[in-house]
VOPAGU-2260 file (C-alpha; in pm, 1 decimal, decimal comma):
REM VOPAGU-2260
SITE   aa  ch    i         X         Y         Z
SITE  MET   A    0     569,4    2565,0    1952,7
SITE  THR   A    1     466,3    2365,7    2259,5
SITE  THR   A    2     309,3    2027,0    2202,7
SITE  MET   A    3      54,8    1934,6    2467,3
SITE  THR   A    4      82,3    1595,2    2633,4
SITE  HIS   A    5    -118,2    1405,0    2893,3
SITE  SER   A    6     -92,4    1518,9    3253,8
SITE  PRO   A    7    -268,5    1402,4    3572,1
SITE  ASP   A    8    -509,6    1699,0    3573,0
SITE  ARG   A    9    -638,3    1643,3    3218,2
SITE  PRO   A   10    -856,4    1352,4    3106,5
SITE  ALA   A   11    -727,3    1085,3    2871,0
SITE  THR   A   12    -957,6    1219,2    2599,7
SITE  THR   A   13    -739,7    1529,8    2569,2
SITE  ALA   A   14    -517,8    1489,4    2263,9
SITE  ARG   A   15    -139,1    1494,1    2286,9
SITE  TYR   A   16     -35,2    1670,7    1968,1
SITE  TRP   A   17    -156,3    2030,8    1949,7
SITE  HIS   A   18     -87,9    2385,2    2054,3
SITE  THR   A   19    -272,1    2716,0    2082,2
SITE  ILE   A   20    -196,8    2974,1    1812,9
SITE  ASP   A   21    -198,0    3353,1    1840,8
SITE  ASP   A   22    -562,3    3405,7    1739,8
SITE  GLY   A   23    -688,4    3165,3    2008,1
SITE  ARG   A   24    -751,7    2869,5    1783,8
SITE  VAL   A   25    -589,6    2534,8    1853,3
SITE  GLN   A   26    -370,8    2369,6    1590,9
SITE  CYS   A   27    -367,2    1991,7    1567,1
SITE  ASP   A   28      -9,9    1872,1    1513,4
SITE  LEU   A   29     -86,3    1503,2    1460,1
SITE  CYS   A   30     -81,2    1496,3    1080,8
SITE  PRO   A   31      43,4    1723,7     801,9
SITE  ARG   A   32    -297,1    1886,6     761,7
SITE  LEU   A   33    -225,3    2092,2    1076,4
SITE  CYS   A   34    -595,8    2174,3    1116,0
SITE  ARG   A   35    -658,8    2505,7    1294,0
SITE  LEU   A   36    -981,5    2489,6    1490,1
SITE  ARG   A   37   -1207,9    2740,2    1659,8
SITE  GLU   A   38   -1418,7    2641,9    1959,5
SITE  GLY   A   39   -1637,1    2343,8    1868,9
SITE  GLN   A   40   -1475,6    2281,8    1530,9
SITE  ARG   A   41   -1352,7    1937,8    1428,5
SITE  GLY   A   42   -1052,5    1855,8    1212,3
SITE  PHE   A   43   -1060,8    1696,1     868,3
SITE  CYS   A   44   -1056,5    1355,5    1040,5
SITE  PHE   A   45   -1378,5    1453,3    1226,8
SITE  VAL   A   46   -1270,0    1294,1    1555,1
SITE  ARG   A   47   -1034,7    1560,7    1692,7
SITE  GLN   A   48   -1223,0    1866,2    1821,5
SITE  ASN   A   49   -1160,2    2197,5    1999,2
SITE  VAL   A   50   -1350,4    2175,7    2328,1
SITE  ASP   A   51   -1306,0    2465,2    2571,6
SITE  GLY   A   52    -966,1    2548,0    2423,9
SITE  PHE   A   53    -835,1    2190,1    2444,5
SITE  LEU   A   54    -797,1    1948,5    2155,1
SITE  VAL   A   55   -1001,6    1640,9    2242,1
SITE  LEU   A   56   -1001,7    1294,1    2087,1
SITE  THR   A   57   -1377,7    1233,4    2078,0
SITE  THR   A   58   -1340,9     861,5    2001,0
SITE  TYR   A   59   -1113,8     771,4    2293,6
SITE  GLY   A   60   -1242,1     447,2    2447,9
SITE  ARG   A   61   -1499,2     391,0    2172,9
SITE  SER   A   62   -1499,6     150,1    1879,4
SITE  SER   A   63   -1699,1      61,6    1570,8
SITE  GLY   A   64   -1659,3    -303,6    1670,3
SITE  PHE   A   65   -1420,7    -581,1    1770,7
SITE  CYS   A   66   -1345,9    -896,6    1571,7
SITE  VAL   A   67   -1094,0   -1177,1    1594,7
SITE  ASP   A   68    -919,6   -1200,9    1256,2
SITE  PRO   A   69    -630,5   -1398,8    1109,6
SITE  ILE   A   70    -316,4   -1187,5    1112,1
SITE  GLU   A   71    -278,6   -1262,4     739,1
SITE  LYS   A   72    -586,2   -1044,7     677,3
SITE  LYS   A   73    -406,1    -722,7     776,0
SITE  PRO   A   74    -224,8    -828,1     546,7
SITE  LEU   A   75      89,2    -949,8     723,3
SITE  ASN   A   76     251,0   -1261,6     579,1
SITE  HIS   A   77     575,3   -1254,8     777,9
SITE  VAL   A   78     435,4   -1210,5    1129,0
SITE  MET   A   79     340,4   -1515,4    1336,7
SITE  PRO   A   80     155,8   -1700,8    1058,3
SITE  GLY   A   81    -172,5   -1866,0    1141,1
SITE  GLN   A   82    -225,7   -1664,3    1458,7
SITE  SER   A   83    -526,7   -1448,0    1536,3
SITE  VAL   A   84    -541,2   -1085,6    1645,4
SITE  LEU   A   85    -820,3    -895,6    1814,5
SITE  SER   A   86    -897,2    -620,7    1561,9
SITE  PHE   A   87   -1074,5    -290,2    1610,4
SITE  GLY   A   88   -1113,1      58,5    1470,5
SITE  THR   A   89   -1303,2     375,4    1548,9
SITE  ALA   A   90   -1433,0     626,5    1291,3
SITE  GLY   A   91   -1293,3     894,9    1062,2
SITE  CYS   A   92    -971,7     932,5     861,1
SITE  ASN   A   93    -714,9    1199,9     783,1
SITE  LEU   A   94    -708,3    1111,5     411,4
SITE  GLY   A   95    -994,2    1127,6     163,1
SITE  CYS   A   96    -928,5     835,9     -71,1
SITE  LYS   A   97   -1198,3     816,5    -335,8
SITE  PHE   A   98   -1156,4     438,6    -354,6
SITE  CYS   A   99   -1176,9     374,6      22,8
SITE  GLN   A  100   -1325,8      32,0      83,3
SITE  ASN   A  101   -1409,0     101,0     449,9
SITE  TRP   A  102   -1572,7     432,5     366,1
SITE  GLU   A  103   -1877,6     376,0     589,3
SITE  ILE   A  104   -1661,1     434,0     896,7
SITE  SER   A  105   -1371,8     634,2     751,4
SITE  THR   A  106   -1604,7     906,6     618,1
SITE  ALA   A  107   -1854,5     894,6     905,9
SITE  ARG   A  108   -1965,5    1239,5    1018,6
SITE  THR   A  109   -2146,1    1122,4    1328,6
SITE  LEU   A  110   -2030,3     904,9    1614,6
SITE  ASP   A  111   -2320,3     664,0    1559,3
SITE  PRO   A  112   -2092,5     380,6    1435,6
SITE  LEU   A  113   -1913,4     381,8    1771,6
SITE  GLN   A  114   -2145,2     149,3    1958,4
SITE  GLU   A  115   -1885,7     -27,4    2174,1
SITE  GLN   A  116   -1679,8     111,5    2458,9
SITE  ALA   A  117   -1369,2     -41,7    2607,6
SITE  SER   A  118   -1072,9      77,7    2810,1
SITE  PRO   A  119    -717,1     -12,3    2707,2
SITE  THR   A  120    -701,9    -266,1    2989,4
SITE  GLN   A  121   -1032,3    -425,8    2884,9
SITE  ILE   A  122    -908,0    -467,7    2526,5
SITE  ALA   A  123    -577,0    -621,4    2630,5
SITE  GLU   A  124    -746,3    -855,1    2878,3
SITE  ALA   A  125   -1000,2    -960,6    2614,8
SITE  ALA   A  126    -724,4   -1043,2    2365,0
SITE  LEU   A  127    -547,9   -1249,6    2629,3
SITE  ARG   A  128    -867,6   -1425,4    2735,6
SITE  ILE   A  129    -971,0   -1534,2    2386,5
SITE  GLY   A  130    -623,5   -1657,1    2296,0
SITE  SER   A  131    -530,1   -1397,8    2035,0
SITE  ARG   A  132    -161,8   -1328,6    1978,9
SITE  GLY   A  133    -220,3    -955,3    2005,1
SITE  VAL   A  134    -426,8    -657,1    1894,9
SITE  ALA   A  135    -460,0    -500,7    1548,5
SITE  TYR   A  136    -544,9    -133,4    1501,3
SITE  THR   A  137    -731,7    -133,9    1171,4
SITE  TYR   A  138   -1062,4     -77,3     981,0
SITE  ASN   A  139    -994,2     298,1     986,9
SITE  ASP   A  140    -652,4     458,9    1023,0
SITE  PRO   A  141    -523,5     429,8    1381,0
SITE  ILE   A  142    -309,0     739,9    1335,6
SITE  ILE   A  143    -615,6     953,4    1408,4
SITE  PHE   A  144    -674,8     774,1    1739,4
SITE  THR   A  145    -304,9     760,9    1826,4
SITE  GLU   A  146    -352,0     837,8    2196,8
SITE  TYR   A  147    -602,5     554,1    2241,9
SITE  ALA   A  148    -390,9     316,1    2032,3
SITE  ILE   A  149     -76,0     390,7    2234,1
SITE  ASP   A  150    -254,6     330,8    2564,1
SITE  VAL   A  151    -398,4       0,3    2437,4
SITE  ALA   A  152     -57,9    -100,6    2298,2
SITE  GLU   A  153     113,7     -40,1    2630,6
SITE  ALA   A  154    -149,9    -248,8    2809,6
SITE  CYS   A  155     -90,5    -525,9    2553,9
SITE  HIS   A  156     287,0    -520,7    2599,9
SITE  ASP   A  157     236,7    -549,7    2975,9
SITE  ARG   A  158      62,2    -881,3    2905,7
SITE  GLY   A  159     305,9   -1017,3    2647,3
SITE  LEU   A  160      82,5    -940,9    2347,9
SITE  ILE   A  161     191,3    -790,3    2017,4
SITE  ASN   A  162      56,3    -477,3    1848,3
SITE  VAL   A  163     -17,0    -456,3    1475,7
SITE  ALA   A  164    -102,6    -134,1    1289,3
SITE  VAL   A  165    -271,4    -100,5     951,0
SITE  THR   A  166    -216,6     257,6     841,8
SITE  ALA   A  167    -159,6     498,4     555,7
SITE  GLY   A  168     134,2     648,8     746,0
SITE  TYR   A  169      12,1    1008,1     712,0
SITE  VAL   A  170     157,0    1153,7    1031,4
SITE  THR   A  171     397,7    1416,4    1165,1
SITE  ASP   A  172     740,1    1340,4    1310,1
SITE  GLU   A  173     667,6    1346,3    1685,4
SITE  ALA   A  174     347,3    1143,8    1665,8
SITE  ARG   A  175     519,8     902,9    1425,9
SITE  ARG   A  176     791,8     834,7    1682,6
SITE  ASP   A  177     545,0     775,2    1963,8
SITE  PHE   A  178     305,4     560,3    1761,9
SITE  PHE   A  179     554,9     322,9    1603,8
SITE  SER   A  180     757,7     288,9    1923,0
SITE  VAL   A  181     479,8      66,2    2061,5
SITE  MET   A  182     397,4    -122,4    1740,5
SITE  ASP   A  183     554,1    -461,7    1671,2
SITE  ALA   A  184     444,4    -478,3    1307,9
SITE  ALA   A  185     277,0    -250,2    1058,0
SITE  ASN   A  186     129,5    -273,0     713,7
SITE  VAL   A  187     149,4      68,8     548,8
SITE  ASP   A  188     -53,0     161,1     242,4
SITE  LEU   A  189     165,6     302,7     -32,3
SITE  LYS   A  190    -124,2     404,9    -250,3
SITE  SER   A  191      77,1     513,4    -552,1
SITE  PHE   A  192     421,3     638,5    -644,0
SITE  ASN   A  193     274,3     943,0    -815,4
SITE  PRO   A  194     247,5    1266,2    -611,2
SITE  ASP   A  195     -40,0    1383,6    -832,5
SITE  PHE   A  196    -234,1    1063,4    -753,3
SITE  TYR   A  197    -195,1    1132,3    -381,2
SITE  ARG   A  198    -320,0    1490,2    -423,8
SITE  ARG   A  199    -614,9    1417,0    -655,4
SITE  VAL   A  200    -733,6    1076,8    -536,0
SITE  CYS   A  201    -631,0    1071,9    -168,6
SITE  GLY   A  202    -599,4    1436,6     -68,7
SITE  GLY   A  203    -251,4    1383,5      72,0
SITE  GLN   A  204     121,8    1405,8       5,8
SITE  LEU   A  205     334,5    1115,3    -115,0
SITE  ASP   A  206     653,9    1245,7      47,6
SITE  VAL   A  207     503,3    1218,3     396,7
SITE  VAL   A  208     426,7     849,5     343,8
SITE  LEU   A  209     773,2     781,2     204,4
SITE  ASP   A  210     921,7     948,6     512,4
SITE  THR   A  211     710,0     722,7     734,7
SITE  LEU   A  212     825,1     412,0     549,0
SITE  MET   A  213    1189,2     516,3     577,4
SITE  TYR   A  214    1146,2     589,2     947,1
SITE  ILE   A  215     988,4     251,2    1025,1
SITE  ALA   A  216    1244,3      58,4     820,6
SITE  HIS   A  217    1556,2     229,4     952,6
SITE  GLU   A  218    1477,7     377,5    1294,2
SITE  THR   A  219    1242,7     132,4    1466,2
SITE  THR   A  220    1217,5    -236,2    1550,9
SITE  CYS   A  221     866,6    -246,7    1403,2
SITE  TRP   A  222     835,3    -507,4    1126,6
SITE  LEU   A  223     718,1    -344,8     799,7
SITE  GLU   A  224     506,7    -472,8     513,0
SITE  ILE   A  225     354,9    -258,0     237,7
SITE  THR   A  226      25,4    -274,0      48,7
SITE  THR   A  227     -54,3    -107,8    -281,9
SITE  LEU   A  228    -413,3    -124,3    -404,6
SITE  VAL   A  229    -378,0    -151,7    -781,5
SITE  VAL   A  230    -648,5      60,8    -948,1
SITE  PRO   A  231    -702,5       9,9   -1322,7
SITE  GLY   A  232    -600,2     311,2   -1525,1
SITE  LEU   A  233    -474,8     510,5   -1227,4
SITE  ASN   A  234    -168,2     345,6   -1071,4
SITE  ASP   A  235    -128,8      19,0   -1262,8
SITE  SER   A  236     114,8     120,6   -1538,2
SITE  ASP   A  237     431,0     -85,3   -1580,3
SITE  ALA   A  238     638,0     229,8   -1539,4
SITE  GLU   A  239     485,0     317,3   -1202,0
SITE  ILE   A  240     516,0     -39,1   -1067,5
SITE  HIS   A  241     881,5     -41,3   -1174,2
SITE  GLU   A  242     943,6     291,7   -1000,7
SITE  LEU   A  243     758,6     199,1    -681,7
SITE  SER   A  244     930,1    -139,4    -654,8
SITE  ALA   A  245    1275,6      -1,7    -728,0
SITE  TRP   A  246    1229,8     258,7    -455,0
SITE  ILE   A  247    1129,0      -5,8    -199,8
SITE  THR   A  248    1424,6    -226,0    -295,6
SITE  GLY   A  249    1675,2      59,0    -285,0
SITE  GLN   A  250    1546,2     256,3      13,1
SITE  LEU   A  251    1383,1      -3,1     239,5
SITE  GLY   A  252    1554,7    -323,2     131,1
SITE  PRO   A  253    1470,3    -621,9     -88,9
SITE  ASP   A  254    1335,6    -820,9     209,4
SITE  THR   A  255    1041,0    -581,1     250,5
SITE  PRO   A  256     719,2    -770,4     165,6
SITE  LEU   A  257     492,1    -597,2     -86,6
SITE  HIS   A  258     123,1    -684,1    -122,0
SITE  LEU   A  259     -36,9    -591,0    -454,6
SITE  THR   A  260    -411,6    -607,2    -403,2
SITE  ALA   A  261    -715,0    -591,5    -629,1
SITE  PHE   A  262    -942,7    -288,0    -637,2
SITE  HIS   A  263   -1319,1    -334,4    -649,3
SITE  PRO   A  264   -1566,5     -56,2    -733,8
SITE  ASP   A  265   -1666,9     129,2    -418,7
SITE  ASN   A  266   -1721,9     467,3    -254,5
SITE  ARG   A  267   -1669,8     745,3    -514,6
SITE  MET   A  268   -1504,1     522,6    -774,8
SITE  ARG   A  269   -1780,9     284,6    -874,7
SITE  ASP   A  270   -1727,6     343,0   -1246,2
SITE  ILE   A  271   -1383,6     176,1   -1250,4
SITE  PRO   A  272   -1376,8    -201,9   -1307,4
SITE  ARG   A  273   -1226,0    -453,2   -1068,2
SITE  THR   A  274    -852,7    -516,1   -1110,8
SITE  PRO   A  275    -794,5    -817,9   -1337,8
SITE  LEU   A  276    -584,5   -1100,2   -1197,1
SITE  SER   A  277    -358,6   -1067,8   -1500,9
SITE  THR   A  278    -275,7    -709,4   -1398,5
SITE  LEU   A  279    -172,1    -821,2   -1050,1
SITE  LYS   A  280      35,0   -1109,0   -1184,1
SITE  ASN   A  281     213,9    -871,9   -1422,0
SITE  ALA   A  282     274,2    -620,4   -1141,0
SITE  ARG   A  283     413,2    -898,1    -923,5
SITE  ARG   A  284     657,3   -1001,7   -1197,4
SITE  ILE   A  285     773,2    -642,6   -1235,0
SITE  ALA   A  286     821,7    -597,3    -860,3
SITE  MET   A  287    1030,2    -912,8    -837,5
SITE  SER   A  288    1234,3    -808,6   -1141,1
SITE  GLU   A  289    1328,1    -496,4    -942,5
SITE  GLY   A  290    1476,4    -714,4    -669,5
SITE  LEU   A  291    1193,4    -760,8    -418,6
SITE  LYS   A  292    1203,8   -1111,9    -275,2
SITE  PHE   A  293     855,1   -1133,3    -126,5
SITE  VAL   A  294     570,6   -1002,6    -342,7
SITE  TYR   A  295     211,8   -1112,3    -286,1
SITE  THR   A  296    -121,0   -1065,9    -460,5
SITE  GLY   A  297    -435,8   -1000,8    -258,9
SITE  ASN   A  298    -815,2    -985,0    -289,4
SITE  VAL   A  299    -786,5   -1257,3    -555,8
SITE  VAL   A  300    -748,4   -1633,9    -575,0
SITE  ASP   A  301    -384,0   -1679,3    -674,0
SITE  PRO   A  302    -196,0   -1967,5    -509,7
SITE  GLU   A  303     137,8   -1855,7    -652,6
SITE  GLY   A  304      87,8   -1499,5    -533,4
SITE  SER   A  305      -0,1   -1608,6    -181,1
SITE  THR   A  306     297,8   -1842,0    -130,3
SITE  THR   A  307     615,4   -1746,8      53,4
SITE  CYS   A  308     919,1   -1898,9    -116,4
SITE  CYS   A  309    1267,6   -1925,9      26,2
SITE  PRO   A  310    1508,4   -1688,7    -152,2
SITE  GLY   A  311    1784,8   -1943,1     -93,4
SITE  CYS   A  312    1646,0   -2262,0    -249,0
SITE  ALA   A  313    1325,8   -2122,0    -411,3
SITE  LEU   A  314    1109,5   -2388,1    -243,1
SITE  PRO   A  315     777,2   -2291,9     -78,7
SITE  VAL   A  316     808,5   -2237,1     295,3
SITE  ILE   A  317     457,2   -2102,4     364,8
SITE  THR   A  318     155,0   -2191,7     151,3
SITE  ARG   A  319    -187,6   -2038,7     203,5
SITE  ARG   A  320    -546,7   -2086,7      95,0
SITE  GLY   A  321    -702,1   -1747,7     147,8
SITE  TYR   A  322    -588,1   -1650,0     497,0
SITE  ASP   A  323    -544,3   -2011,6     603,5
SITE  VAL   A  324    -188,2   -2144,4     637,3
SITE  THR   A  325    -188,3   -2483,7     464,7
SITE  GLY   A  326     184,7   -2558,8     462,3
SITE  TYR   A  327     470,8   -2442,8     682,7
SITE  ASP   A  328     839,8   -2524,8     646,0
SITE  LEU   A  329    1016,3   -2283,9     882,6
SITE  ASP   A  330    1184,5   -2373,8    1208,7
SITE  SER   A  331    1127,7   -2183,4    1533,3
SITE  ASP   A  332    1388,9   -1923,3    1429,7
SITE  GLY   A  333    1223,6   -1862,0    1091,7
SITE  ARG   A  334    1479,0   -2057,8     889,1
SITE  CYS   A  335    1391,3   -2262,0     584,5
SITE  THR   A  336    1384,9   -2629,9     682,3
SITE  HIS   A  337    1516,7   -2724,5     335,8
SITE  CYS   A  338    1833,1   -2512,2     318,6
SITE  ASN   A  339    1853,2   -2322,6     651,9
SITE  THR   A  340    1816,7   -1978,0     488,8
SITE  PRO   A  341    1669,7   -1726,0     736,7
SITE  ILE   A  342    1337,9   -1577,1     621,2
SITE  PRO   A  343    1292,2   -1219,8     748,7
SITE  GLY   A  344     991,7   -1161,0     971,5
SITE  ARG   A  345     858,1   -1215,4    1322,4
SITE  TRP   A  346     803,8   -1583,2    1393,9
SITE  ASP   A  347     652,4   -1785,0    1677,3
SITE  GLU   A  348     790,2   -2119,5    1782,3
SITE  GLN   A  349     494,7   -2290,0    1613,8
SITE  VAL   A  350     260,4   -2193,8    1334,0
SITE  GLY   A  351     -94,4   -2102,9    1434,3
SITE  HIS   A  352    -410,3   -2264,9    1299,2
SITE  PHE   A  353    -675,0   -1994,6    1326,7
SITE  GLY   A  354    -768,0   -2025,6     958,6
SITE  ASN   A  355   -1007,3   -1806,2     758,2
SITE  ARG   A  356   -1249,7   -1727,3    1038,9
SITE  ARG   A  357   -1374,3   -1384,8    1144,0
SITE  ILE   A  358   -1535,6   -1383,5    1487,8
SITE  PRO   A  359   -1718,8   -1074,4    1623,4
SITE  VAL   A  360   -1642,4   -1010,4    1989,5
SITE  ASP   A  361   -1857,2    -822,8    2241,2
SITE  LEU   A  362   -1641,1    -651,9    2503,4
SITE  THR   A  363   -1937,7    -520,3    2698,4
SITE  PRO   A  364   -1891,4    -620,0    3064,7
């Protein structure tokens, strides 16, 4: 198999991960679906298409919108707290989660949501100009616009900016290496620890995501945090939370932050009630009993579940109200100011003060 890559005589919109098969179709090699496409056909993700025998990324240079967000919203609690990131996404997804809470863009079957256009250089320059610490690839899964994300990420690194990915981690080996090599931090959705859940509810394979998590944790310098959306009656059993948490502790390490977030009825799962706070608090207790040091609750008001405590002295070192950092007791090296215990993460010399804001940004020249 020959994987196609960019070359000077092909436009940037030509995808990198594909090859032609014997019957003339092109096979996309970006994710485990390995979509095989005849002329004009699009993959499951909708945005990768066979055009004149080439696989084309139809959303390259196009976005569903740009906003300046707090980095805590990704969610990332151990990466440059209080700072802002310029966030953007495109359209489409390579999973089909029935509970998707960004389904308007992830399930889009037209390019109508992509009203903004921006080159990698324009995005990096905009982030620098508005004072953001970096760029976040989010809203829909950046794996499906890997080529665009990599080009933006390289432009950001040239300007001293960081790159943050919010992804489900559903990707093949080669693309995984390329994508995470330019990411400084990632929050990966571990949607369940049940393979049947992944097949029925998400249309994917659990093992692929576990491989991605292992790869990030052990073979990259990319900082890793994990989010599990806790859905009542589907992935909220004590047994599954124990199993998921024990796997993270044993395979990724007890310093890996885990975010347990509340489901709300949406998309094709509007008949399931919102996750009770008591369920999240119980799941957090279980996760910590399995050895995880940093477990957070999300999409709820829970001061305890949003506080980072030092594993050395147990005192709070970062307190939050929503996405706003209200207390900070780490030095410039990320050590607890009470007992000098290092807190794992990626820290700036000073805490940021962006707060809970969300600011739309127009990149139109």
